[in-house]
C-alpha positions in Angstrom: 74.6 37.3 117.1 76.8 34.8 115.4 77.6 35.7 111.8 79.7 33.4 109.4 81.7 35.4 106.8 82.4 32.9 104.1 83.4 34.9 100.8 85.3 33.8 97.6 87.9 35.9 96.2 86.7 39.2 94.3 88.7 38.6 91.1 90.7 41.5 90.1 90.2 43.4 93.4 90.0 41.4 96.7 91.4 38.3 97.7 89.2 36.0 99.8 91.0 37.0 102.9 90.7 40.8 102.2 86.7 40.2 101.5 86.6 38.7 104.9 88.4 41.8 106.5 85.9 44.1 104.8 82.9 42.1 105.9 84.1 41.9 109.7 84.5 45.8 109.6 80.7 46.1 108.4 79.6 43.5 110.8 81.3 45.5 113.6 79.9 48.8 112.5 76.1 47.3 112.6 76.7 44.9 115.5 79.8 45.6 117.9 79.4 42.7 120.0 78.6 40.0 117.3 80.5 36.7 117.3 82.3 36.3 114.1 83.6 33.4 112.3 85.8 34.2 109.4 86.3 31.4 106.5 87.7 32.7 103.4 86.8 30.3 100.8 88.4 29.0 97.3 86.9 26.5 94.9 90.1 24.7 93.9 91.5 27.4 91.9 94.3 29.6 92.7 94.1 30.8 96.3 93.1 27.3 97.5 96.4 26.1 99.0 96.8 29.2 100.8 93.5 29.0 102.3 93.7 25.6 103.3 97.1 26.3 104.9 95.9 29.1 107.0 92.9 27.0 107.9 95.4 24.3 109.2 97.4 26.7 111.0 100.5 25.7 108.8 103.5 27.3 107.0 103.9 28.5 103.5 106.9 27.4 101.7 107.9 29.9 98.6 109.4 27.8 95.5 110.8 28.9 92.1 109.5 26.5 89.6 109.1 26.7 85.8 106.1 28.6 84.4 103.7 27.3 81.8 106.1 28.6 78.9 109.3 27.4 81.0 110.0 30.8 82.4 111.0 31.2 86.2 107.9 31.8 88.3 107.6 32.3 92.0 105.0 29.8 93.5 104.9 27.6 96.6 103.1 25.1 98.8 101.6 24.9 102.2 102.5 22.3 105.0 100.2 21.5 108.0 101.9 21.7 111.5 102.4 18.2 111.5 104.2 18.0 108.1 101.9 15.3 107.0 99.6 17.3 104.4 100.8 19.4 101.6 98.7 21.8 99.7 99.3 23.0 96.2 97.5 24.9 93.5 98.6 24.1 89.9 97.7 27.6 89.0 100.7 29.3 90.9 103.1 27.3 88.5 101.0 26.4 85.4 98.3 29.0 85.5 96.6 31.1 82.8 97.1 34.3 85.0 101.0 33.7 84.4 100.6 34.6 80.9 99.8 37.6 78.8 97.1 37.2 76.1 99.5 37.1 73.5 101.5 34.5 75.1 98.6 32.0 75.6 98.9 28.9 73.5 98.2 25.4 74.7 100.2 23.7 72.3 103.4 25.3 73.7 102.3 25.2 77.6 103.4 22.6 80.3 102.5 21.6 83.7 106.2 20.8 84.4 106.1 23.6 87.2 103.2 21.9 88.9 105.4 18.8 89.1 108.2 20.7 90.5 106.1 21.8 93.4 104.8 18.3 93.9 108.5 17.0 93.9 109.5 19.6 96.3 106.7 18.7 98.9 107.1 15.2 98.8 111.0 15.7 99.7 109.7 17.0 103.0 108.1 13.5 103.7 104.5 14.3 103.3 102.0 11.3 103.3 99.1 13.3 101.8 98.9 16.0 99.2 96.0 18.3 98.2 95.9 19.8 95.0 93.7 22.4 93.4 93.8 22.2 89.5 91.7 25.1 88.5 92.7 28.0 85.9 95.3 26.3 84.0 97.1 27.4 80.9 97.8 24.0 79.6 96.4 21.0 77.6 99.2 18.6 78.2 97.2 15.7 80.1 99.5 16.2 82.8 102.8 14.9 81.1 104.7 18.0 82.1 103.6 17.3 85.7 104.7 13.6 85.2 108.1 14.5 83.5 109.3 16.8 86.7 108.6 13.4 88.7 110.7 11.3 86.4 108.6 10.2 83.5 109.8 9.9 80.0 107.7 10.3 77.0 108.8 8.7 73.6 107.9 9.0 69.8 107.7 6.3 67.3 111.5 6.4 67.0 112.0 5.9 70.7 113.3 9.7 70.8 112.1 11.8 73.8 109.3 14.3 73.5 109.2 17.6 75.2 106.0 17.2 77.5 103.8 20.1 76.1 100.4 19.9 74.4 101.5 19.9 70.7 103.5 16.5 71.2 100.9 14.3 72.7 99.9 13.3 69.1 103.4 12.1 68.6 103.3 9.8 71.8 104.0 6.2 71.5 105.4 5.1 74.8 105.5 6.3 78.3 108.8 5.2 80.7 107.9 5.3 84.4 110.8 6.4 86.6 113.1 3.7 88.2 111.7 4.6 91.6 108.4 6.3 92.2 108.3 9.2 94.5 104.5 9.1 94.7 104.3 5.6 96.0 102.5 5.5 99.4 101.3 9.0 99.0 97.7 10.1 99.1 96.7 12.6 96.6 93.5 14.5 96.8 92.5 16.6 93.9 90.0 19.5 94.0 87.9 19.0 90.8 84.5 20.8 89.9 84.1 19.7 86.3 83.0 16.5 85.1 84.3 16.8 81.3 86.0 13.7 79.9 89.6 13.8 78.5 88.5 14.3 74.9 85.5 14.6 72.5 83.0 17.5 71.9 82.8 17.9 75.9 86.6 17.2 76.7 89.1 19.3 77.5 90.5 20.7 74.1 87.1 21.5 72.8 85.5 23.2 75.9 88.4 24.9 77.5 91.0 25.1 74.4 89.9 28.4 73.3 89.9 30.4 76.5 93.5 29.4 76.6 94.5 30.8 73.3 94.0 27.5 71.0 92.6 28.2 67.3 90.0 25.9 66.0 92.8 23.9 64.3 94.8 23.8 67.5 91.8 22.5 69.2 91.5 19.9 66.9 95.2 18.9 67.1 95.0 18.8 70.9 91.9 16.9 70.9 93.6 14.2 68.9 96.7 14.3 71.1 94.5 13.9 74.1 92.9 10.6 72.3 96.6 9.3 71.6 97.6 9.8 75.3 94.7 7.8 76.2 95.3 5.2 73.6 98.8 4.8 74.8 97.9 4.5 78.4 95.4 1.8 77.7 97.7 -0.1 75.5 100.8 0.1 77.7 99.2 -0.2 81.2 95.5 -1.2 80.8 94.3 2.0 82.3 91.1 3.3 80.4 90.9 7.2 81.1 88.9 8.5 78.1 85.4 8.4 79.7 86.3 9.4 83.3 84.2 12.1 84.6 86.8 15.0 85.5 89.6 13.6 83.4 89.3 16.7 81.1 89.8 19.1 84.1 92.7 21.6 83.7 93.6 20.5 80.2 93.7 16.8 80.9 95.5 17.5 84.2 92.5 15.6 85.8 93.5 12.4 83.7 97.0 13.0 84.7 96.5 12.8 88.1 94.2 10.0 88.0 97.0 8.0 86.4 100.3 9.3 87.3 99.3 9.9 91.0 96.6 7.5 91.4 94.7 10.5 92.8 91.2 10.9 93.8 89.1 13.6 92.5 86.8 15.6 94.9 84.7 18.2 94.5 86.5 21.6 95.4 83.6 22.8 97.4 83.3 19.8 99.7 87.2 19.6 100.0 87.4 23.1 101.1 84.4 23.2 103.4 85.4 20.2 105.1 89.0 21.4 105.6 87.9 24.5 107.2 85.5 23.0 109.5 82.2 24.9 108.2 79.7 22.4 109.4 81.3 22.8 112.8 80.6 26.5 113.0 77.0 26.5 111.9 75.6 25.6 115.4 73.8 28.7 116.8 74.7 31.0 113.7 72.2 33.5 112.7 73.6 34.4 109.2 76.2 33.3 106.5 77.5 36.2 104.3 79.3 35.0 101.3 80.3 36.7 98.1 82.5 37.1 94.9 83.1 39.4 92.1 80.1 38.5 90.1 77.1 36.5 90.5 76.1 35.0 87.0 75.5 31.9 85.2 79.0 30.7 85.7 78.4 30.9 89.3 75.2 29.3 89.1 76.9 26.3 87.3 79.5 25.9 89.9 79.5 24.1 93.0 80.9 26.3 95.8 77.8 28.5 96.5 75.6 25.2 96.1 77.6 23.4 98.7 77.6 26.4 101.0 73.9 26.8 100.8 73.1 23.0 101.2 75.0 22.9 104.2 73.9 25.8 105.8 70.4 24.3 106.0 67.9 26.5 107.8 70.7 29.4 108.5 70.0 32.0 105.7 72.8 32.7 103.2 73.2 36.2 101.7 75.8 36.8 98.9 77.3 40.2 98.5 79.1 40.5 95.1 80.5 43.1 92.8 77.7 42.6 90.3 74.6 40.3 90.4 73.2 39.3 86.7 71.3 36.4 88.0 67.3 36.3 87.8 65.4 35.9 91.1 64.4 32.3 90.3 68.2 31.7 89.7 69.4 33.1 93.0 66.6 30.9 94.6 67.7 27.9 93.0 71.2 28.3 94.4 69.5 28.2 97.8 70.5 31.9 98.8 68.1 34.0 100.9 69.2 37.3 98.7 72.0 38.4 96.6 73.0 42.2 96.5 75.5 44.0 94.2 77.9 46.0 96.7 78.0 49.0 94.2 75.9 52.1 95.5 76.7 54.5 92.5 77.3 54.6 88.9 81.1 54.0 88.0 83.6 52.5 85.7 84.8 48.9 86.2 88.2 50.3 87.2 86.5 52.4 89.8 84.6 49.5 91.3 87.7 47.4 91.4 89.4 50.2 93.5 86.4 50.9 95.9 85.5 47.2 96.4 87.0 46.8 99.9 84.9 50.1 101.2 81.9 49.1 99.0 81.7 45.6 100.5 82.3 46.9 103.9 79.1 49.3 103.5 77.0 46.6 102.0 77.7 44.3 104.9 76.7 47.1 107.2 73.3 47.4 105.7 72.7 43.6 105.3 73.6 43.2 109.0 71.5 45.9 110.3 68.4 44.4 108.1 69.0 40.9 109.6 69.4 42.3 113.3 
């Protein structure tokens, strides 16, 4: 029996690698001789760079950079064994998880630390950078990232602006670096949203509130994103406003498109290709996946859809901390079945504590069923 183990992280309790380990132990209890293919997943958010580095057999390099509010944070990037490709997660430097609820304020946050990570990776001589941009604390259109790479941002009096969200509205001129460090480097960005840069469906209105923005601040940020797009268009002839994905990560999608000349790719495709998922499907009997909660947000994402569409006739079963989708929604995703790993009433804290054991037991039961 050949089983592919391909879970995402169980937020708050298990990393994707820990989830794979729990599943593997459960399979071994049911089928000691089963062939196991262990492929931890990510969707472009935090953990993507680590998973891609692991899949490539590469090495992780820790780096101290500026966090969203300028505080020092421990981040890092991965390099493939040949040193040609770097893997970076913006969330490790500029992520919402780095701030307390009281600290969340996209007027004040910046992607500067993400730019520092890119700069450090480029100095190793890489030719390809793969970035995950999920989980941002910022709405700065990537000017923080660009500032770390040598760009300057000026107001109407040609005075420099700090590269934070609240200053976008005052932007009148962009000054490129004298020498570009990103020239001749190919950037691939994992992006699973199609939001434009500004407007009702843009970065500020859709994602600003979860980053701590009040309605008044959302309106200011949206006006700032419009001003950024206007200056880029007038100065460089580059139209950003309506590009799908430009509004991702507080406009970092637009920043990557303009400052890095990056290509945006669905995170699921990027990750599944990198880990060689399709190559492992031959003769597979079952794919086990999972995450912390299978809900409407999951159904709107692309990771599970990518997994099930590639699996074809191989059944895909999801084991999750909680399942709130209807049977029709589970079927629409393409799953054969979805189960909660919880086997008893318990508090959220207890469920998080016992996630490893519960996932192990649920995997055992499902594998006995599919024997």
